[in-house]
C-alpha positions, 0 to 999 in steps of 0.5 A: 223345748218347752219342758226344758224351760218349765220349772222342774219343781213347783215353788210350793214343793221347794218350800215344803221340802225346805221347811221339812228339813229346817223346822223338823229340827226346830220344832221336833215332835210338834212339826207334823202337827204344824205342817198339817196346819200349814197345809190346811185352810187358814182360820180367820178372825173378824176385826170389828170396824169401830167406825162402822154404824152397824151396831148389831154385828157383835150380837150377830157373831155371838149368836154364831158362837164367836167370841171377842178374843181380846176382851175375853182375856182379863178374866184369865189373869189367874191362869190355868194349869196349861199356862203354868207349865208354859211359864215353867219353860219361860224361866229357861227362856229368860236365862237364855236371853240374859246371856245374849241380850238385855232383858227388861227387868220389869214386865207389864202387869198381867193384862196391861197390854191387852186393854184395847178398843180392838175387838176381834171375833173368832170361833172356838177351837175346832170350830171351822165355821167361816165368817160371811163376807163383810157388809157395808153400813149406810155410809158404805163402810164395811162392818168387819175385816177378815184377817188372821187373828194372830196378826193382831197380837203385834198390834196389841203388844205395841200397846198404843197410848193416847196421843202416841205418834205411831209408825207402821213401817211396812204397812201394806196390805193394811190389816195392822194399820186398820187395827192401829186405827181401831184403837182410837187413840193414835195421836198421829199415824204414819203408814209406809210401804216401799211397794206403790202397788201394795200401798194402793191396796192400803188406800183401798182398805182405808177407803172401805173401812175408815171415814174420810176425816180419820183417813185424812189424818193418816200419812201414807208414804212409799219410802224404802223403810230402811231409810226411815231412821235418816228421814225421821229419827227419834220421832215416834213413841211406837213403831211396828216393823212387820217385815217381809218374810218367807210367809210360810203359809203362802209359800206352801199353798200358793204358786203365784208370788212365791219367794221359793221360786228359783228366780227369787233364791237370792232375794230369799237368802237376803231376807234376814239382812233386809229384816235387820235393816228395817228393824234398825230403821224402826229403832232409830225412828223411835224416841228414847223410851219408845217401843218397837214391835218386830213381827213376821209370819214365819217360823224361822229363827233366822228371821225371828230371834236371830234378827232381834239379837243382831239388832240389839248388838248393832244398836249398841255397837254402831249407834250407842243405843241400848235396847231391851227386849220386853217379856211378853210371856203373859200373852201365852197365858192370856190367849192360850184358849185362842192360839197355840204358842211355841213355849221354847221360843228364845226371844219374843212369842211365836204362834204355831198353826194347829188344826184346832186353832189354825192361825199363824204362824206369827212371830212378834217381839217387843223392844224398848229403846232406852 
């Protein structure tokens, strides 16, 4: 009787089978490599805490042969052979985009999107050294935050400018919110997550890394993000929409809280609709001329490019709002030493897990509300 009620196939196996069927078609000969990366230990970056009084941390990490991947990038503006071949495939991408959604005519100057106070140290390709746990300074603030370094790319793409009003619509557990604060330039930051339990985790991170006077300037809420367009429309200069998704790496590695559990089938099938609703709320919350960055930690085109295309269409037809997709292909050249990018992504950019650079998956796409 007990065996009859037990799940016959673990959700991790269901997830991997689903990915084998779908991603092998999408990624073709790259899928075996990506699959191996997903099933191996994830690589982390150390986001330095600019609020911490510990000054020797960067030097300590550099002695271990870690480098700040953000500040390294301006040196690469000339690009390399690898980048040129990827840009070649980028030409085809722009043609596809032109048929489906409006592509922004002007791209930001190479390197413009990554001049940031954010510092994140990573070990070189093929180096699987682990970072030590974070340590507190004399005031109790931790010196760095360990996270998937690819998770910083959506924040860098947002390109927060001094005094911007910024909304992090799906903020918990808080890594990207912390990164937004590390820019030191947010005029106002609203961090929202529908889950009260996850919002508690966000509060914990803010408490561990951010001084009280800065913490108190962050507005933390637990609204349903889909309603934000009605709550505060046309308000923010920059909006980050890091949506719930199939969290591909978690889905193949962890049984707990796995969206491929049979009882969550309907929830999983409804994800693209939820993602579209959240992205639309983000677009509506943005001031005309402002920018939205949409991101997932999934490889799925249904959760990535298709959501972008649908949002652009809905904005135009239902709200008479023109939205342009901004070209982020320069990110591939700038960060090619740190991440493995998928060069055939039709809209936005996609970081692929790879055994020598096992970050991601991370999809991100930037939209401009006209």
